[in-house]
N, C-alpha and C positions, 0 to 999 in steps of 0.2 A: 318483771326484772329482766327476763331473757330478751324481750323485745326492746327494752330500753338499752341494754348492752349492744344489741344488734344495730340500733340506730347510731350509737356512738361510734361503733367500728365501721359504719358505712360513711362516716365523715372523711372526706379526702385529706390526705396528709398535707396538701397545699393550703388548707385552711389554718394558716399559722396562728392567727389571733386566738382561735378556739384552743388550740393545743398549748400555746404558751400560757394563756390564762389558767388552763387546767393544771399545768405544771406549777404555776405560782401558788395556786390553792393548796396543792399537795405540800409544797415547800413551807408555806406558812403554817400549815397544820403541824408539821414536825417542829418548827421553831416555837410555836405557841405551847405545844406539849412539853418541850424542854423547859420553857420558862415557868409554866404552871407547876411542874413537878420538881422544880429546883429546890434543893434542901440546903445548899451552902454555896458560897462563892469563893473560889480559890484565890482569885486576884480581884481586888475591888478597884473600879474606876468610877469616879463620881459621875452620876447621870447615865451610866452605861447599863443597858438592860440585857446585853448579850453575855457571852462567856469568854473567859480568858484564863490562861495559865501563865506560868513563869516565862515560857517561851515567847509570849506576846511582847514582852519588853525588849527582847533581843531584836525583834522586827521593827518596833515602833520607836524606841528610844533614839536611834540614830537620826530619824526624821524630826522628832521633837527637838533634839539638839541643833539640827541644821536650821530649823525655823527660828529658834530662840537665840542661838549663839553663833550660827553660821558655820559650825563644825560638825561634820558627819561622823560622829563617834558614839558608841563603839561600832566598829564596822566588820565584825568577824562573820557576818552573814551577808549574802549577796542582796542587793537592794530591790529585788523584784516586788516583794510585798510592800516594802517601804514606798516604792513608786506609786502603788495603788492607794496608800494611805496619805501621801503628800498633799494632794489637792484638798482633801477634807480637813486636815489639821491646819492648812494654810488659811482656811476661811471660817472655821468653826472652833468651838471649845473642844477639849479632849473628849468628853463624854458624847457630845453630839457627833463629832467626827467618827468615833468608834461605832456609834449607832448607824450612821450612814454607811460605814464600811460593811457591816454585816447585812444591811438591807440591800446594798449593791451586790454583795456576794450572792444573796438569795435570788435576786432578779437574774443575774448572770447565770447562776446555776439552773434556774428554771428554763432559761433559753437553751442551755446546754442539753437539757432533757429532750427538747424538741429536735435540736441539731443531731443528737446521738441517734434518735429514732429515724431521722432523715438519712443519716449515714447507713443505718441498717437497711433501709429501703433501697438505697443506691447500690450497696455492695451485693445484696442478695436479690435485687430486682423483684421485690415483692412488697405489696402493701401490708401483707401479714407480718412480715419482718418489722415494718415500721410500728405496727400496733403492739407487737410483743415487746419490743425494746422500750417503747414509751411506757407501757404499763409496769414492766419490771423495774425500770429505773425510777419512775415516779414513786413507786411503793417502797423502794429500798431506803432504809435508814442508814445504811453503811456510809453513804456519802452525804446525805441530806443533813445529818446531825452536825456536820462541820460548818454548815452555812452560818450558824450563829456564833462561831468561834473566831477569835482573832488569831488565826493560824493559816498557813499556806495551803492546806489541803483543798479547800473549796475552789479557789480561783485557779490553782494549778491544774486540777482535774478539768475544770470548765475550759480553760485555755488550751489544754491538750486535745480535748474533743473538738474545739473550733479549728485547731491546726490541722487535724486529720480530715475533717469535713472539707475545709477549703482546699487542702491538698488533692483530695479526690475530685473536687469540683473543677480544679484547674485542668485535669485530664479530660473531663467531660465537656467543658466549655472552651478550653484553650485560651482563656483570658489571663493576662499577666497580673492584674490586681489580686487574683485569687492566690497565686503562688507567693506574692509579696506578703499578703496578710497571713498566709499559713506560716511563713517564716517568722513574722512578727509575733504571732501568738505563741509559737514554739519557743522563741527567744524569751518571751516573758515567763513562760512556764519554767524554762531553765534557770532564769534569774531568781525564781522562787525556790526551785529544787535543782541544784547543780548536778545531781546524780542523773538527770535526764539529758545531759550533754550528748551522749552517744546517739540520741535520736536525730541530731543534726546530720550526722554522717549516714545514719540508717535511711533517713528520708532522701538524702542526696544520692546515695547509691540507687535507690528506687527511682529517683528522678532521671538519673543518667540512663538507666536501663529502659525506662518506659518512654522517655522523651530525649533520645540522643540528638546531639547537634543543636539543642535549644540553649545556647550559652546564656542568652538573656535571662532565661528563667532561673538558671543557676545563680547568677549574680543577684537577682531580685530576692531569691529565697534566702541567701546568706547575708544580704545587706543589713538587715536589722541587727543580727547578732554581731556582725563586724563593727558596726557603729557603736552599739551599746557596750560591747566588751572592750573596745579600744578605750572608751571613756573610763571604764572600771579598772583596766590595767594601768591607765595613767594615774588614777587616784591611788591605787596600791603602791605604785612606784614612788610617787611623791611622798606618801606617808611612811613607807617602810624600806624603800630602795630595793624592792624585789619585784620581779615580773610574776604576777599572780593573776591569771585569767579568770579564775573562779574564786574559791575561798583563799583568804590570805594566811590561813594556818595560825591564827592567833587566839584560838579558843578551843573548847573541848571537843569539837567535831573530830579533830585529829590529835588534839593536844590537851589532855586533861588538866595540866597545870599551866595556867595562863601565864604567858611570857617566859616560861622556863627554857624554851627552845626556839625562840623567834628572834628576829631582828627588829622587833617593834621598839620604837623609841619610848622613853618614859612618858612623853606627852600623850601617848596613846591611852595610857591607863588613867585617864581622868574620868569624872562622872561615876566613881565607884569601882572602876576596874583597875585598881592598883595592884601591881605585882606583889605587894606586901600584904594584901588583904584577901585575895581570891584564891581559894583552894577548893577544888571540886573532887572530894573524895568519892562521891557517888560515881563519877565518871571513871575513876581509877578502878573501883570494884566492879563496874560493869565490864571494863576491859578484861579483868581477871575472869569473870564468869563466862564471857563470850568465848574464851579460849577452849572451854570444855563443854559448852552447850547450854549454859544458863541463859535464859531468854533476855528480858529487859531488866533494868534496875528496879522496876516496880515489883517483879517477882523475886529479885535478889533481896528486896527489903525483908522478905520473910526470913532470910538467913542473917542479914547484917544489920537491919535497922530496927531499933527499938522505938516505936512510935509514941510511947508514953512520955519520953522526955526529949525526943528528937535528937538522940545521940546514936551514932553509928556503933553498934555492938554486935558481936557474933552471938546470936541467941540460940543457934541450933546447928552445931557442927555436923550432926547426923544428916542434915539436908544436903550436904556436899557429897556427891557420889564418890565411891572408892576409886573408880576408874580415872578420876581427875588427878589423883596424886601421882607424884614421880619420886625418884630417889632424892631429888634436890628440893622437893617441896611436898611434905607429908602433912598429916593432921597437926602435928606439933608446930610446924611452920605456919600453918593457918592460924593457930592459937596465938603465936607470937605476932603475926601480922595484925590480928585483931587488937592486941594490946597496944600496938603502935597507932592503930586507927583511933582507939579510945583516947590516947594521949592528945590527939588533935582537939578533942572536946574539952580539955582541961581549961578552966577559967584563967589560970595563971600564964598560959601560953600566949606569947605575943604573936601577932600575925606573921612576922618574919620567921619565927620558930615553926609555926604551923606549916608554912610554905616549905621550909627546909626539910621538915619531916615528910611532907607529901612527896618531895623529890626522892627521898630514900624509899618510901613505899612504892613509888612508881618503878624504881630500879629493881626492887624485889619481884614485882609482878612481871617485869620484862624478863628477868632471869627465869622465873617460873615458866613463862610461855616458851622461852628458848629450850628449856629442859623437856617440856611437853612435846614440842616439835621433834626433838631428837629421840626421846625414849618411846613416845607413843604417837607416831605420825598418823596412824589410822584415826585415833581419837581427834587430833587437831584438824586434820585435813578432810576427813570424811564424816566421822560420826557426829562431831559437834555441828558442822554446817547443816547436816541433815536434820538434826534435832531442832536447830534454829528455823529451818525451812518449815518443818511440821508446825512449830509454834506460831510461825508467821502467818500461815494460811489457815490453820485449824483454830479459828477464833469463834466467838459466839456470833459475830456479825451484827451484834446489837449492843456493843459496850457502852455507847454514849447515850442510849435512850434514857437511862436513869443515872443520877449522880452517884448512887451507892449500889453495891451488889444487891441483887434481888433474890430473895429466898422463897421457898414454897409457902412460907407462912403468909405471904401476900399473894393470894391466888390470881387476882386481876393483873397485877404488875408482872407476875411470873408468866402468865398466859400471853401477855403482849410481847414480852421479851422472847419467849419461845417461838411465837409466830414469826417474828422478824429473823430469828436465828434459822428457822426452817427455810425462809425465803432465801437467805444467804447461801445455805448449803444446796438448795435447789439450783440456784444460779451456778454455784461452783461445780456441782456434779454434771449438770447439762452443758456447762462450758467445756469440761473435759470430753464429754460425748461429742460436742460440736467440733472440737479440735481433731478428734479421731475421724469424724466425717470429712474434715477438710485436710486430711493428712497429705494428700497429693500437693497441696499448696505450700507445704513446708519447703519444697524445693523449687517453687515458682516465685522468683524474686520480683516478678512484675505483677503479682496478684495482690489486690487490696486485702484479700483474706490473709495472706502472708503478713501484710502490714499490721493488721489488728492483733494477730497471734503474736507477732514479734514484740509489739509494745507490751502486751499483757505479760508474756513470759519474761521479758527483760526485767520489768519492775519487780516481779515476784521472785526471781532468782537472784538478782544482783544484791539485794539487801541482806538476806541471810547467808548466801553462799560466798559472796565476795567481801562485802562491807561488815558482815556479821552483826547487822542490826536486825532485830525482829520485833520492834515495836509495831503493832498491827497497823497503825495509822499511816506508816510509810507505803502500805499497799493500796491505799485509797485511790490514787490515780490509775491503778491497773484495773479497778473494778468495772468501769464502763466498758472496757475492751474485753474483759472476761464475759461481760453480759452480751456483747456482740457475738462472741463464740457460742454462748448459750443459745442465742437466736438461731445460729447456724444449725444447732442440734434440734431445735424445736420447730422451726418454720416448715420444713418439708412435711412433717407429720400433721401439723395443723392444716396445711394446704390440702393434704390428702383427705383429712376428715371433712374439710369444707367441701371438697369435690364429691365425696361420697354422699353427703346430705343433699346435694343437688340432684 
């Protein structure tokens, strides 16, 4: 076994066919494991063997409508993932198109494993760094499980890796196509995840400092985003008469009650998105919980959601911490809010009445948040974000391996889940150690080590501390860059051990 591993790690990083095929095999193993152990399907698509949840429709429906009716609606998400889906649905049936989507995601993700390993080798000038990055990223289920999902996590992460690799390659080779492609992949990642927009300016500052007076490279880097976003701004202006370079603010990302605070015309609310029919109470309650540090709506379900009849009910007021209450909003206020929420479930309520009641609930939550800011600023501005940060990072690292929670009554499944959780925390701990080793680079804005640390830290911090989102899947694009920080912590010691054996 030892000699076999030695032979593998003696294979040069330049043997790209070997490494990409190896990565594909790892990725296929994760996908097949997910398919074999599947117990239920959240969203059914005829002929589709992969995985989807309700979010998938938000990405795919606009493209389906564009192909069949010529109208790109609903359009409350940016079209990055839809652009990936478009050529498949144009040529194939829905099920086949979705299957080709996830297979393409898997292949792209496999290539990104190799590219990430090359990036590690380039940054740390070591083949050992290449091997560590390849092994750790190939074995990780934290990102691989998303390859089979109709969600943005897989390609966003892959395209961000490509953007960084090509960005570094530009400085090594000095060839303009690299900086253009880096900007193109970064643009695509931003159109999948708008929260990544600051990376454009982050990369640009890095580019100016490291390559001053190369104005041609600046234009090439920004060209893809300028062209694509100009088209998107034009679309939003024609549809809503607003200048919206990113999200057009017509859905729950910023606005839990669809259409209540937007300039969207009534024609927008076709295909099921009528302002008289859509009420997202879950998003409202998530906004309430995030103010005091409740994590995601999925954990809020334990407080508000009765799964037996799919009605929003306050089932356990004791689960709401005392520190969250104010003089304007106490436990009695929460009980009253719960009764209002339950009214939305009544069969006799018309859709318009439900929507009107949701506006009232939204106002009460806004008043509560205002009182929390005024009376308990420490809770709102410091305690709650830190709680969200802890929940965002301290996950099992293996949530998607199985469809349902795994208990110790199933020792095999529990052992598998525990193994991947240990791998996640190993990467996390060694990444922190690697950042400590690279601490001098925190102040070196020309260092590629600063670049990878900045990417990882931005994604990890902006979601819980600024946006107050702590659904763990938002951290997935940060993981490969945390892994590079882990390599920084591990590679010197492995090199030293290798030298001692000689």
